[in-house]
VEXRORO-705580 format. One record per residue (C-alpha): residue in three letters; x, y, z negated. Coordinates in nm, 2 decimals. Layout:
BEGIN
{lumza = ALA xx = X yy = Y zz = Z}
...
***
This chain:
BEGIN
{lumza = UNK xx = 1.30 yy = -2.53 zz = 0.44}
{lumza = UNK xx = 0.96 yy = -2.61 zz = 0.29}
{lumza = UNK xx = 0.68 yy = -2.35 zz = 0.30}
{lumza = UNK xx = 0.49 yy = -2.22 zz = -0.01}
{lumza = UNK xx = 0.12 yy = -2.16 zz = 0.06}
{lumza = UNK xx = -0.11 yy = -1.98 zz = -0.18}
{lumza = UNK xx = -0.49 yy = -2.06 zz = -0.15}
{lumza = UNK xx = -0.76 yy = -1.87 zz = -0.34}
{lumza = UNK xx = -1.13 yy = -1.83 zz = -0.31}
{lumza = UNK xx = -1.25 yy = -1.48 zz = -0.37}
{lumza = UNK xx = -1.56 yy = -1.26 zz = -0.36}
{lumza = UNK xx = -1.59 yy = -1.00 zz = -0.10}
{lumza = UNK xx = -1.49 yy = -0.74 zz = -0.36}
{lumza = UNK xx = -1.17 yy = -0.93 zz = -0.43}
{lumza = UNK xx = -1.25 yy = -1.11 zz = -0.76}
{lumza = UNK xx = -1.17 yy = -1.47 zz = -0.81}
{lumza = UNK xx = -1.34 yy = -1.55 zz = -1.14}
{lumza = UNK xx = -1.63 yy = -1.39 zz = -1.33}
{lumza = UNK xx = -1.49 yy = -1.53 zz = -1.66}
{lumza = UNK xx = -1.25 yy = -1.80 zz = -1.77}
{lumza = UNK xx = -1.38 yy = -2.08 zz = -1.54}
{lumza = UNK xx = -1.21 yy = -2.34 zz = -1.75}
{lumza = UNK xx = -1.44 yy = -2.26 zz = -2.04}
{lumza = UNK xx = -1.73 yy = -2.09 zz = -1.87}
{lumza = UNK xx = -1.92 yy = -2.29 zz = -1.61}
{lumza = UNK xx = -2.05 yy = -1.95 zz = -1.47}
{lumza = UNK xx = -1.69 yy = -1.83 zz = -1.41}
{lumza = UNK xx = -1.69 yy = -1.96 zz = -1.06}
{lumza = UNK xx = -2.06 yy = -2.03 zz = -1.00}
{lumza = UNK xx = -2.05 yy = -1.81 zz = -0.69}
{lumza = UNK xx = -1.82 yy = -2.05 zz = -0.49}
{lumza = UNK xx = -1.98 yy = -2.15 zz = -0.16}
{lumza = UNK xx = -1.87 yy = -2.51 zz = -0.09}
{lumza = UNK xx = -2.03 yy = -2.76 zz = 0.15}
{lumza = UNK xx = -1.91 yy = -3.05 zz = 0.37}
{lumza = UNK xx = -1.72 yy = -2.82 zz = 0.60}
{lumza = UNK xx = -1.53 yy = -2.67 zz = 0.31}
{lumza = UNK xx = -1.46 yy = -3.01 zz = 0.16}
{lumza = UNK xx = -1.32 yy = -3.13 zz = 0.50}
{lumza = UNK xx = -1.10 yy = -2.81 zz = 0.50}
{lumza = UNK xx = -0.99 yy = -2.87 zz = 0.14}
{lumza = UNK xx = -0.89 yy = -3.24 zz = 0.22}
{lumza = UNK xx = -0.70 yy = -3.14 zz = 0.53}
{lumza = UNK xx = -0.52 yy = -2.86 zz = 0.34}
{lumza = UNK xx = -0.41 yy = -3.11 zz = 0.07}
{lumza = UNK xx = -0.31 yy = -3.36 zz = 0.34}
{lumza = UNK xx = -0.05 yy = -3.10 zz = 0.47}
{lumza = UNK xx = 0.10 yy = -3.07 zz = 0.12}
{lumza = UNK xx = 0.31 yy = -3.29 zz = -0.10}
{lumza = UNK xx = 0.34 yy = -3.07 zz = -0.41}
{lumza = UNK xx = 0.08 yy = -2.86 zz = -0.60}
{lumza = UNK xx = 0.18 yy = -2.57 zz = -0.82}
{lumza = UNK xx = -0.03 yy = -2.45 zz = -1.11}
{lumza = UNK xx = -0.02 yy = -2.19 zz = -1.38}
{lumza = UNK xx = -0.14 yy = -2.31 zz = -1.72}
{lumza = UNK xx = -0.51 yy = -2.20 zz = -1.71}
{lumza = UNK xx = -0.57 yy = -2.35 zz = -1.36}
{lumza = UNK xx = -0.39 yy = -2.67 zz = -1.45}
{lumza = UNK xx = -0.60 yy = -2.72 zz = -1.76}
{lumza = UNK xx = -0.92 yy = -2.66 zz = -1.57}
{lumza = UNK xx = -0.83 yy = -2.89 zz = -1.28}
{lumza = UNK xx = -0.69 yy = -3.16 zz = -1.52}
{lumza = UNK xx = -1.03 yy = -3.17 zz = -1.70}
{lumza = UNK xx = -1.23 yy = -3.21 zz = -1.37}
{lumza = UNK xx = -1.05 yy = -3.40 zz = -1.10}
{lumza = UNK xx = -0.97 yy = -3.72 zz = -1.29}
{lumza = UNK xx = -1.34 yy = -3.76 zz = -1.39}
{lumza = UNK xx = -1.59 yy = -4.00 zz = -1.25}
{lumza = UNK xx = -1.81 yy = -3.70 zz = -1.15}
{lumza = UNK xx = -1.53 yy = -3.55 zz = -0.93}
{lumza = UNK xx = -1.44 yy = -3.88 zz = -0.78}
{lumza = UNK xx = -1.81 yy = -3.95 zz = -0.69}
{lumza = UNK xx = -1.88 yy = -3.60 zz = -0.56}
{lumza = UNK xx = -1.57 yy = -3.55 zz = -0.35}
{lumza = UNK xx = -1.36 yy = -3.88 zz = -0.34}
{lumza = UNK xx = -1.11 yy = -3.77 zz = -0.07}
{lumza = UNK xx = -1.01 yy = -3.44 zz = -0.24}
{lumza = UNK xx = -1.02 yy = -3.61 zz = -0.59}
{lumza = UNK xx = -0.78 yy = -3.88 zz = -0.46}
{lumza = UNK xx = -0.54 yy = -3.62 zz = -0.33}
{lumza = UNK xx = -0.56 yy = -3.40 zz = -0.64}
{lumza = UNK xx = -0.49 yy = -3.69 zz = -0.87}
{lumza = UNK xx = -0.21 yy = -3.85 zz = -0.66}
{lumza = UNK xx = -0.01 yy = -3.55 zz = -0.55}
{lumza = UNK xx = 0.28 yy = -3.43 zz = -0.76}
{lumza = UNK xx = 0.19 yy = -3.13 zz = -0.97}
{lumza = UNK xx = 0.43 yy = -2.88 zz = -1.12}
{lumza = UNK xx = 0.30 yy = -2.67 zz = -1.40}
{lumza = UNK xx = 0.44 yy = -2.33 zz = -1.51}
{lumza = UNK xx = 0.35 yy = -2.24 zz = -1.87}
{lumza = UNK xx = 0.51 yy = -2.06 zz = -2.16}
{lumza = UNK xx = 0.28 yy = -2.23 zz = -2.41}
{lumza = UNK xx = 0.22 yy = -2.59 zz = -2.31}
{lumza = UNK xx = 0.45 yy = -2.85 zz = -2.47}
{lumza = UNK xx = 0.34 yy = -3.13 zz = -2.24}
{lumza = UNK xx = 0.11 yy = -3.22 zz = -1.95}
{lumza = UNK xx = -0.07 yy = -3.55 zz = -1.91}
{lumza = UNK xx = -0.26 yy = -3.54 zz = -1.58}
{lumza = UNK xx = -0.12 yy = -3.81 zz = -1.35}
{lumza = UNK xx = 0.19 yy = -3.70 zz = -1.15}
{lumza = UNK xx = 0.23 yy = -3.37 zz = -1.34}
{lumza = UNK xx = 0.54 yy = -3.22 zz = -1.50}
{lumza = UNK xx = 0.62 yy = -2.90 zz = -1.67}
{lumza = UNK xx = 0.87 yy = -2.67 zz = -1.50}
{lumza = UNK xx = 1.14 yy = -2.49 zz = -1.69}
{lumza = UNK xx = 1.14 yy = -2.12 zz = -1.77}
{lumza = UNK xx = 1.31 yy = -2.01 zz = -1.45}
{lumza = UNK xx = 1.01 yy = -1.99 zz = -1.22}
{lumza = UNK xx = 1.18 yy = -1.83 zz = -0.92}
{lumza = UNK xx = 1.47 yy = -2.08 zz = -0.95}
{lumza = UNK xx = 1.24 yy = -2.37 zz = -0.96}
{lumza = UNK xx = 1.05 yy = -2.25 zz = -0.65}
{lumza = UNK xx = 1.37 yy = -2.20 zz = -0.46}
{lumza = UNK xx = 1.49 yy = -2.55 zz = -0.56}
{lumza = UNK xx = 1.16 yy = -2.71 zz = -0.45}
{lumza = UNK xx = 1.16 yy = -2.52 zz = -0.12}
{lumza = UNK xx = 1.51 yy = -2.65 zz = -0.04}
{lumza = UNK xx = 1.41 yy = -3.01 zz = -0.09}
{lumza = UNK xx = 1.28 yy = -3.21 zz = 0.21}
{lumza = UNK xx = 0.91 yy = -3.25 zz = 0.23}
{lumza = UNK xx = 0.58 yy = -3.10 zz = 0.33}
{lumza = UNK xx = 0.40 yy = -2.78 zz = 0.23}
{lumza = UNK xx = 0.40 yy = -2.67 zz = -0.14}
{lumza = UNK xx = 0.06 yy = -2.53 zz = -0.23}
{lumza = UNK xx = -0.05 yy = -2.30 zz = -0.51}
{lumza = UNK xx = -0.42 yy = -2.36 zz = -0.58}
{lumza = UNK xx = -0.58 yy = -2.06 zz = -0.75}
{lumza = UNK xx = -0.33 yy = -1.97 zz = -1.03}
{lumza = UNK xx = -0.35 yy = -1.60 zz = -0.95}
{lumza = UNK xx = -0.10 yy = -1.49 zz = -1.22}
{lumza = UNK xx = 0.16 yy = -1.74 zz = -1.09}
{lumza = UNK xx = 0.10 yy = -1.62 zz = -0.74}
{lumza = UNK xx = 0.14 yy = -1.26 zz = -0.83}
{lumza = UNK xx = 0.48 yy = -1.33 zz = -0.99}
{lumza = UNK xx = 0.59 yy = -1.53 zz = -0.68}
{lumza = UNK xx = 0.46 yy = -1.27 zz = -0.44}
{lumza = UNK xx = 0.67 yy = -1.00 zz = -0.62}
{lumza = UNK xx = 0.97 yy = -1.23 zz = -0.59}
{lumza = UNK xx = 0.90 yy = -1.29 zz = -0.21}
{lumza = UNK xx = 0.85 yy = -1.66 zz = -0.26}
{lumza = UNK xx = 0.52 yy = -1.71 zz = -0.09}
{lumza = UNK xx = 0.53 yy = -1.79 zz = 0.28}
{lumza = UNK xx = 0.16 yy = -1.79 zz = 0.36}
{lumza = UNK xx = -0.15 yy = -1.65 zz = 0.19}
{lumza = UNK xx = -0.49 yy = -1.83 zz = 0.26}
{lumza = UNK xx = -0.77 yy = -1.62 zz = 0.11}
{lumza = UNK xx = -1.12 yy = -1.75 zz = 0.15}
{lumza = UNK xx = -1.37 yy = -1.47 zz = 0.12}
{lumza = UNK xx = -1.71 yy = -1.58 zz = 0.00}
{lumza = UNK xx = -2.00 yy = -1.36 zz = 0.11}
{lumza = UNK xx = -2.09 yy = -1.25 zz = -0.24}
{lumza = UNK xx = -2.03 yy = -0.95 zz = -0.46}
{lumza = UNK xx = -2.01 yy = -0.99 zz = -0.84}
{lumza = UNK xx = -2.02 yy = -0.72 zz = -1.09}
{lumza = UNK xx = -1.73 yy = -0.82 zz = -1.31}
{lumza = UNK xx = -1.43 yy = -1.04 zz = -1.29}
{lumza = UNK xx = -1.06 yy = -1.07 zz = -1.25}
{lumza = UNK xx = -0.90 yy = -0.94 zz = -0.92}
{lumza = UNK xx = -0.66 yy = -1.15 zz = -0.73}
{lumza = UNK xx = -0.30 yy = -1.04 zz = -0.78}
{lumza = UNK xx = -0.38 yy = -0.84 zz = -1.10}
{lumza = UNK xx = -0.05 yy = -0.71 zz = -1.23}
{lumza = UNK xx = 0.13 yy = -0.74 zz = -0.90}
{lumza = UNK xx = 0.47 yy = -0.58 zz = -0.96}
{lumza = UNK xx = 0.53 yy = -0.44 zz = -0.61}
{lumza = UNK xx = 0.37 yy = -0.39 zz = -0.27}
{lumza = UNK xx = 0.36 yy = -0.69 zz = -0.03}
{lumza = UNK xx = 0.29 yy = -0.61 zz = 0.33}
{lumza = UNK xx = 0.11 yy = -0.89 zz = 0.52}
{lumza = UNK xx = 0.06 yy = -0.98 zz = 0.88}
{lumza = UNK xx = -0.26 yy = -1.16 zz = 0.98}
{lumza = UNK xx = -0.20 yy = -1.50 zz = 1.13}
{lumza = UNK xx = -0.55 yy = -1.64 zz = 1.17}
{lumza = UNK xx = -0.91 yy = -1.62 zz = 1.08}
{lumza = UNK xx = -1.17 yy = -1.89 zz = 1.05}
{lumza = UNK xx = -1.54 yy = -1.84 zz = 1.00}
{lumza = UNK xx = -1.73 yy = -2.12 zz = 0.82}
{lumza = UNK xx = -2.10 yy = -2.20 zz = 0.88}
{lumza = UNK xx = -2.19 yy = -2.09 zz = 0.53}
{lumza = UNK xx = -2.05 yy = -1.74 zz = 0.58}
{lumza = UNK xx = -1.71 yy = -1.80 zz = 0.42}
{lumza = UNK xx = -1.42 yy = -1.65 zz = 0.61}
{lumza = UNK xx = -1.06 yy = -1.78 zz = 0.57}
{lumza = UNK xx = -0.80 yy = -1.52 zz = 0.62}
{lumza = UNK xx = -0.44 yy = -1.65 zz = 0.67}
{lumza = UNK xx = -0.15 yy = -1.41 zz = 0.63}
{lumza = UNK xx = 0.23 yy = -1.42 zz = 0.62}
{lumza = UNK xx = 0.46 yy = -1.16 zz = 0.46}
{lumza = UNK xx = 0.53 yy = -0.90 zz = 0.73}
{lumza = UNK xx = 0.90 yy = -0.99 zz = 0.72}
{lumza = UNK xx = 0.82 yy = -1.33 zz = 0.87}
{lumza = UNK xx = 0.58 yy = -1.23 zz = 1.14}
***
């Protein structure tokens, strides 16, 4: 069975966006990325063959990764982001037009179970905190990769806001990056 992995960059105080990053360039201006992070991101996408998005993250990513700017600044990640199949969960979108994207039906948990049962590589949720919170509550995430950035911001949205139930986790690994970021990798305690 395929594994669902959730990846999110957060501040030390657990916030993932200052404001709607898809409309406010300062929403994620605190992200600390460099060549080491870009190599990590490319390797992480290399392990996956499907990306899951909620509507807001999809719209933001779809307006950036196909652009000449994205392709010039990070060609390896841009190639993977554009080429990999993308499944979008939305109650409001009527269609999606980013290359290799499709809208999922209304049964989110059923769609995830169907995808996990198919042969293939890792299924990755990039950002999409609301989607991840609903999947965590349904016990459908197999691994959590949280990258803490060494910054505190005064306002923003917490990761897993609205989580319906407690989820106990077991630490699998840590990785410290040269820029001060720390990647924490967890699995639900039931799988440790």
